[in-house]
C-alpha positions, 0 to 999 in steps of 0.5 A, a space after each residue: 319488742 312486741 307487748 302483750 297482755 298475756 303470754 301463754 307458754 305451751 300449747 297443750 290442753 292447759 295452755 290452749 284452753 288458757 289462750 282461748 279463754 283469754 281471747 274471750 276476755 279481751 286480752 291481747 294474747 300470745 301463745 308460744 309452742 315449741 313443737 305441736 299445738 295439742 301436746 300430749 292431749 293429741 300426740 303420744 298421750 290421751 288421744 293415741 292411747 285411747 284410740 289404741 284402747 278402743 281398737 283393742 277392745 273391738 278386737 278382743 270383743 270379736 275374738 270372744 265371739 269367735 272363740 265361743 264358736 271354735 274359730 281362729 282368732 282375728 288379728 290386726 297387723 301393727 300397720 293396720 293398728 297404727 294407721 287407725 291411730 294416725 287417722 285419729 291424730 290427723 283429724 284432731 290435729 286438723 281441727 286445731 290447725 284450721 281453728 288456729 288459722 281462722 282465728 288468727 285471721 279473724 282477730 287482732 287479739 291473738 297470735 301464735 308463735 312457734 319456738 322455745 321460750 325462755 324468761 330473760 326477766 320477770 316480764 320479758 321472754 326470748 323465743 328461739 327457733 332455727 334462724 330466728 330469735 324474738 323478744 317479747 314483753 307481757 304483763 302476765 304469763 301462764 306457764 303450761 309446758 306439760 310433762 314427759 315420761 319419768 325415767 328410772 335411774 340406771 335404765 337407758 331408754 332408747 325408745 327401741 328396746 326400752 321404751 316410754 309411752 312416747 316411743 311405743 307408737 314408733 315400734 316396727 311391729 307388735 312384740 311377741 313379749 313385753 315387760 311393763 314396769 309400773 302397775 299404775 294407771 298408764 302401765 295397766 292401760 298399756 297392759 290391757 291394750 297389748 293383751 287385747 290385740 292378742 299378739 303379745 305376752 305381757 309381763 306387769 311388774 307391781 311393787 305393791 301387793 296389788 295393782 292400782 294400790 290407790 283404789 279399793 281392793 275390790 276395784 283392783 281385784 276385778 282389774 287384776 282378774 280381767 288382765 290375767 284372763 287376757 294372759 297378762 302375767 302380774 309380778 306382785 311385790 316385785 322390785 326391778 333389780 336390773 333391766 338391760 337391752 340386748 341385741 335381740 331383746 331385753 332381760 330383766 331381774 326381779 327381787 321379791 319380798 320373800 328373798 327370791 330372784 328371777 331373771 326373764 327375757 322378753 322382746 321389749 320393755 315399757 317404762 310406766 313410772 309416772 311423768 315429770 314436768 317440763 321445766 328445762 330451759 325456761 329460765 325460771 330463775 330469771 323470772 323469780 319463779 319458785 320450784 319445788 326442789 324435791 318434786 321438780 314442779 312449779 310451786 303454786 297457790 291455786 294457779 299463781 306462782 311465787 311471782 304474782 303476775 305469772 301463773 302455772 297450770 297443768 302438768 308443770 304443777 305436778 299435782 293432777 296430770 289430767 287433760 280435763 283438769 289442765 284445761 280447767 286450770 288454764 281457764 281459771 288462770 286466764 279469768 284470774 288475770 282478767 279480773 273475772 271473779 272466780 271461785 277457789 279451784 276445786 279438784 274434789 269432784 273430778 271425774 276420772 276414767 281408767 281404760 282397763 279390763 274392765 273400764 274403771 271410772 270414779 269420782 270423790 272418795 273411795 273407801 280406803 280414803 274415807 277410812 284413812 281420814 276417819 270419815 264415817 260412811 254408808 256403802 251400797 254396792 251392786 254387781 253388774 250381773 244384776 243389771 239387765 243391760 249388762 246381761 244383754 251385752 254379755 258383760 257382767 263383770 263389774 260393779 257400782 259402789 256408792 258411798 254417802 255420809 252416815 246421816 239422814 242427808 246421805 250426801 254422796 262422798 264418792 262412787 266407783 264404777 267398774 265395768 262396761 260403760 262405767 264412765 257413762 254413769 259418773 257425771 250425774 253423781 259428780 253433779 250431785 256432789 258438786 251441788 250437795 244433793 242427797 242420794 234421795 234425788 237419784 231415786 226420784 229420777 226416771 232412768 232409761 231401760 235397759 241402761 247401765 246407769 240403772 245400777 247407780 239408782 239401785 245403789 241409792 235404793 239399797 241405801 234407802 232400803 227400797 231396792 228391787 233386790 235385798 242385800 240380806 238375800 243376795 249377799 254375794 251380789 249386793 253389799 250394804 254396810 256402815 263404817 264408823 271409826 272405832 273398835 267395831 268399824 264395819 257394821 251391817 246395815 
């Protein structure tokens, strides 16, 4: 039986980051992965969907110019699309494969084992693959087995007619029509991608009154208009009552809040209703690891499970299913195991991006979160149509919105960017939030011109009363007000 300081179960983004950090810290480390290193960070997940989005954006942008000149739209075949995605996957996969091979030959502190891992005791693990069974012992473990698309009770997924994000890349062609169940981030991203390519009539089922209900109404409204401008049909306040795969397509029935029902036939369906942790067959009972019976995720305090020497990171905790946060948690767990002084895990200042139409990026609190928590704030918003770079790009749909504390320090509470290059503007604000700097610091910086990030600086100037444009004059393009809990909640600044 081989002994290790640390065994990491799962080679996706969180597990891989944990193993690499453990090597830095001198731990003799075993990384066990039953399938492919990289997980959904490469395959059927972040890299594939974002490659699709980037390609679809180029097609859509080209067709905007083509249509203005009265020419026929440009089309890519599904074969050409998937070839591009596969090339991107190969490049990333090759990078990981070379790194793993060179690493194994350069240090005796690291070993990679392929197979299915199962606890047979608190410190013992069985690894199985066809024709081989191995048992290992480790002083510490990190569980990082990721997640899979969530199913809907009563809906059979065959990954042919009724698909999840795992099956969409395995289609034989772009469908003429598709229904997407779920108007959250993933559902809206795939709606954007398929609509951009121009082959597919997209139907999007939204149980709430508006898409992206966790974001402010002005954010979801811009995204809704962007989707509908691409021909996406959004079913608001609609409940899926029935979905059935037929020999030549899919039929679904919706029930609306006003009592109406409607049955529609499309070529394919895509389920996008979240993800569920991969815990099956791990033998967590044998290790004594506690699981939340309602949410189906591992219970953690930071990254530590109910068993002190076993940590869990990434999607298996069911909290923040994002690549960057999984990697952060993986590194944090390895450092905790090695005895390196660490701070408490902080997800508060995490930057996010949604690949939609248009792009949406954010950090910190939004307005509805501030109001639910009773946090007074000052808000400044500037429309993209006021920014020279957006005008030059002919991409003036969108806005920047910055929230700060309602005091003299005006520390940043949160920011939302909706529009072209939105993600480029987030990180400086995230750093300000992390360090506790006030908004005045932003006004003192010299930004490149013309650039999208000038819009963030202009929001800071609006808050300080020194902006190039005055909200009192330009009320349709700039907004500035204060919100405090109480009877007269919103006040003009």
